C-alpha positions in Angstrom: 45.7 -21.2 19.6 44.2 -20.6 15.9 44.4 -23.8 15.3 43.0 -25.3 18.0 40.2 -22.8 17.4 39.7 -24.0 13.9 39.7 -27.3 15.3 37.0 -26.8 17.3 34.4 -24.7 14.6 35.6 -27.8 13.0 34.2 -30.8 15.1 31.6 -28.5 16.2 30.2 -28.2 12.8 30.8 -32.0 12.2 28.6 -32.6 15.0 25.7 -29.9 13.9 25.6 -29.9 10.4 22.5 -31.5 10.1 20.9 -29.6 11.8 22.5 -26.7 10.1 21.1 -28.3 7.0 17.5 -28.7 8.7 17.5 -24.5 9.8 18.6 -23.9 6.2 16.0 -25.6 4.6 13.3 -24.3 7.3 14.5 -21.0 6.7 13.8 -21.4 2.4 10.7 -22.9 3.4 10.0 -19.4 5.3 11.6 -17.4 2.7 9.7 -19.0 0.1 7.1 -17.8 2.3 7.9 -14.6 2.6 8.5 -14.1 -1.4 4.7 -15.1 -2.1 3.5 -13.2 0.8 6.0 -10.0 -1.1 4.2 -10.6 -4.2 0.3 -10.9 -2.0 1.4 -7.3 -1.2 2.7 -6.1 -4.3 -0.7 -7.4 -5.8 -2.9 -5.6 -2.9 -0.6 -2.8 -3.2 -1.7 -3.0 -7.6 -5.1 -3.7 -6.4 -5.8 -0.9 -4.7 -4.2 1.9 -7.4 -7.1 -0.2 -9.6 -9.5 0.7 -6.6 -8.6 4.4 -6.7 -8.7 4.7 -10.6 -12.0 2.8 -10.9 -13.1 5.1 -8.4 -11.8 8.4 -9.8 -13.3 7.6 -13.1 -16.0 6.7 -11.7 -16.0 9.8 -10.0 -15.6 11.8 -13.5 -18.6 9.9 -15.2 -21.0 10.7 -12.2 -20.3 14.3 -12.3 -20.3 14.1 -16.0 -24.0 12.5 -15.4 -24.9 14.8 -13.4 -23.8 17.9 -15.3 -26.0 16.4 -18.5 -29.2 15.5 -16.2 -28.5 19.3 -14.4 -28.7 21.0 -17.8 -32.1 18.9 -18.8 -33.6 19.2 -15.5 -33.1 23.8 -16.6 -34.4 23.1 -19.7 -37.3 21.5 -18.3 -37.9 24.6 -16.1 -37.3 27.2 -18.9 -40.0 24.8 -21.5 -42.2 25.0 -18.0 -42.1 28.5 -17.8 -42.6 29.4 -21.4 -45.4 26.5 -21.0 -47.1 29.0 -17.7 -46.7 32.1 -20.0 -48.7 31.1 -23.1 -51.0 29.4 -21.0 -51.6 33.1 -19.4 -51.5 34.4 -22.9 -53.9 31.7 -23.7 -56.2 32.5 -21.2 -56.8 35.5 -21.3 -57.2 35.3 -25.0 -60.0 32.9 -24.1 -61.4 35.9 -21.9 -61.8 38.4 -24.3 -63.3 35.8 -27.0 -65.9 34.3 -25.0 -68.3 37.2 -25.1 -68.0 36.7 -29.2 -68.7 32.7 -30.1 -69.0 29.3 -28.2 -67.0 27.7 -31.1 -64.0 30.1 -30.4 -65.0 29.0 -26.8 -65.0 25.7 -27.3 -61.6 25.9 -28.9 -60.0 27.6 -26.6 -61.4 25.7 -23.7 -59.7 22.3 -25.5 -56.5 24.2 -26.2 -56.2 25.2 -22.7 -56.2 21.8 -22.0 -54.1 20.6 -23.9 -51.6 23.2 -22.3 -52.3 22.0 -18.9 -52.0 18.3 -19.9 -48.4 19.1 -21.8 -47.6 21.0 -18.4 -48.5 18.8 -16.4 -46.7 16.2 -18.2 -43.3 18.1 -18.1 -44.2 18.3 -14.8 -43.8 15.0 -14.1 -40.4 14.9 -16.3 -39.1 17.2 -14.6 -39.9 15.4 -10.9 -38.9 12.2 -12.8 -35.4 13.9 -13.3 -35.1 15.4 -10.5 -35.4 12.2 -8.5 -32.4 10.6 -11.2 -30.1 13.2 -10.5 -30.7 13.3 -6.6 -30.4 9.6 -6.9 -27.0 10.4 -9.3 -25.8 13.2 -6.5 -26.1 10.7 -3.9 -24.4 8.0 -5.5 -21.3 10.5 -6.2 -21.3 11.6 -2.6 -20.6 8.2 -1.8 -18.1 6.9 -4.5 -16.5 9.8 -3.5 -16.6 9.6 0.4 -14.7 5.8 -0.1 -12.7 7.3 -2.5 -11.4 9.7 0.3 -11.6 7.0 3.0 -9.1 5.2 0.6 -7.4 7.9 0.0 -6.6 9.1 3.4 -5.9 5.7 4.7 -3.5 5.2 3.0 -1.7 8.8 3.1 -2.0 7.8 7.0 0.0 4.4 6.3 3.0 6.1 4.5 3.2 9.3 6.7 3.6 6.5 9.5 6.2 5.0 7.2 7.9 8.7 6.8 7.6 8.9 10.7 9.3 5.6 11.4 11.9 7.1 9.2 12.8 9.6 11.1 13.0 8.1 14.5 15.0 5.4 13.0 17.4 8.1 11.7 17.4 9.5 14.9 18.0 6.6 16.8 20.3 5.3 14.3 22.1 8.2 14.0 25.1 7.3 15.4 25.9 4.6 13.1 24.7 6.7 10.2 28.4 6.7 7.9 29.3 3.5 9.3 27.6 1.3 7.0 24.0 1.9 7.9 21.5 3.5 5.8 18.3 4.1 5.8 16.0 4.8 2.9 11.9 4.8 2.2 10.8 4.3 -0.9 7.7 1.7 -2.2 5.5 2.3 0.9 8.2 0.9 2.9 11.8 1.8 5.2 15.1 -0.2 4.6 17.5 -0.3 6.9 20.6 -1.3 5.4 23.5 -2.3 7.6 26.9 -3.5 5.6 29.2 -6.5 6.8 31.5 -4.1 8.4 29.7 -3.3 10.7 28.1 -6.4 11.8 30.0 -9.6 11.1 34.1 -10.7 10.5 34.5 -12.6 7.0 33.3 -15.9 6.8 31.3 -15.2 10.6 27.5 -14.7 11.2 28.7 -13.6 15.1 27.7 -10.1 15.7 29.9 -7.7 16.6 29.9 -5.0 19.9 28.9 -2.1 17.4 26.4 -3.9 15.9 25.0 -5.0 18.0 24.7 -1.7 19.7 22.9 -0.9 16.5 20.3 -3.5 16.1 19.4 -3.1 20.2 18.9 0.3 19.3 16.8 -0.5 15.9 14.6 -3.2 18.4 13.7 -0.3 20.6 11.9 1.6 17.9 10.6 -1.5 16.2 8.7 -2.5 20.2 6.5 0.6 19.9 5.5 -0.1 16.3 3.7 -3.0 16.9 1.6 -3.2 13.5 5.3 -3.2 11.5 6.3 -6.3 9.4 10.1 -7.0 9.5 11.6 -9.5 7.2 15.5 -9.4 8.0 17.4 -10.6 4.6 21.0 -11.9 4.7 23.3 -11.0 1.8 26.9 -11.7 0.7 29.3 -11.2 -2.4 29.7 -14.3 -4.6 33.1 -15.4 -3.2 32.0 -19.1 -2.8 33.4 -20.8 0.5 35.0 -23.3 0.5 36.7 -26.0 2.8 36.5 -25.4 6.8 36.6 -21.9 6.3 33.2 -20.8 7.4 33.8 -23.3 10.2 31.0 -25.0 9.2 29.1 -23.1 6.9 27.9 -25.1 3.6 27.7 -22.2 1.0 26.4 -18.8 1.0 23.2 -19.1 1.3 24.0 -20.8 4.6 26.1 -17.9 5.6 23.9 -15.6 4.7 20.7 -17.4 6.8 22.4 -17.6 9.8 23.0 -13.9 9.8 19.8 -13.1 9.4 19.1 -15.1 11.6 21.6 -14.1 14.3 19.9 -10.9 14.1 16.5 -11.8 14.6 17.7 -13.1 17.5 19.4 -10.1 19.0 15.9 -8.5 18.2 13.6 -11.2 19.9 15.7 -10.3 23.2 13.7 -7.6 23.1 10.1 -8.2 25.4 8.6 -5.1 23.6 8.4 -6.9 19.8 6.0 -9.2 18.7 7.8 -12.7 17.2 5.3 -13.4 14.9 6.4 -10.0 12.8 10.3 -10.9 12.2 11.0 -13.2 9.7 14.5 -14.2 8.7 15.9 -14.7 5.1 19.3 -15.4 3.5 19.1 -14.6 0.3 23.2 -15.3 -0.7 25.0 -13.3 -3.5 21.4 -13.8 -5.5 20.4 -9.7 -4.4 23.4 -7.8 -5.8 23.4 -4.3 -5.1 26.3 -3.7 -7.1 29.0 -5.8 -9.6 31.0 -8.0 -7.5 33.6 -7.4 -9.8 35.5 -4.4 -7.6 36.7 -4.6 -3.7 33.5 -1.9 -3.2 31.2 -3.8 -4.9 31.5 -6.4 -2.7 31.4 -5.2 0.2 28.6 -3.2 -0.3 26.7 -6.8 -1.7 27.8 -7.8 1.5 25.3 -6.4 4.2 21.9 -7.2 5.9 18.5 -6.2 5.0 15.9 -4.7 7.1 12.3 -4.5 4.9 9.4 -2.7 7.2 6.4 -3.4 6.0 2.7 -1.7 7.4 0.0 -4.0 7.7 -2.9 -3.3 5.1 -5.4 -5.3 6.7 -8.1 -2.3 7.0 -6.9 -1.1 3.3 -7.8 -4.9 2.2 -11.2 -4.7 4.0 -12.2 -1.3 2.4 -11.4 -3.0 -0.7 -13.6 -6.4 -0.5 -15.9 -4.2 0.6 -16.1 -1.8 -2.8 
């Protein structure tokens, strides 16, 4: 019976080898695009951090300038008060000397006029500094507001991913300990399923228990339409020889077929946006552990489902800065 099945798979593989190659090439190109998108997301994230740091530094500089101008304004105000006091003293002296000497009267009048001119100049300077201070304060408030909005938006994205992780943990709780783990890092959520939960050796057909896990995952994804979903297939470094794989050319091909099998199951959920799904084969080139031990190989044979929030709004805000 097994020989008959193997012969049938061999015939099927020979009749579909060109299609498999085409699928492999298409998925390889899509994976290359995905890596570019991943690098772009990383660059966007770095730009976000850089913009945040710049806004914080600008805020500190504006605060320093604000404090400096406030001190200058206070000094001008003190000078102004002192000038007013001096003017009052001179006016008193003027009243006393007015009766004694026209010359003293003229001198006092001139000095009084000079002090009045100085006082007027200081009032103008104080008004100009106050206007400048108000502008700096307004700029500081505007920068602080943009920074707060950016931080709030980033915090909301992070909180959203945390809620998504918690929801997935509850939905997939029955499968944890069976080769399924969920982790949140770098602003993304990673769902890892080992092959012992999903596939038989050399096969890309998802088993009954594995399909249940993928279906439960799909229910959560259907409720989160703004999440990009990357499904990566991974293998160990064992080479596929002869007809063992039943038409599989190599580990790249196997990992791609397995990733595509997961995409096909998720696509059965009508609530999931198909343009949010991407399948990619990584072969043996992204191991978690060394392939020198059976345990390491088992950990490396897996499906990684990477959930990423869309950053369109944050990118738009950065462009408006």
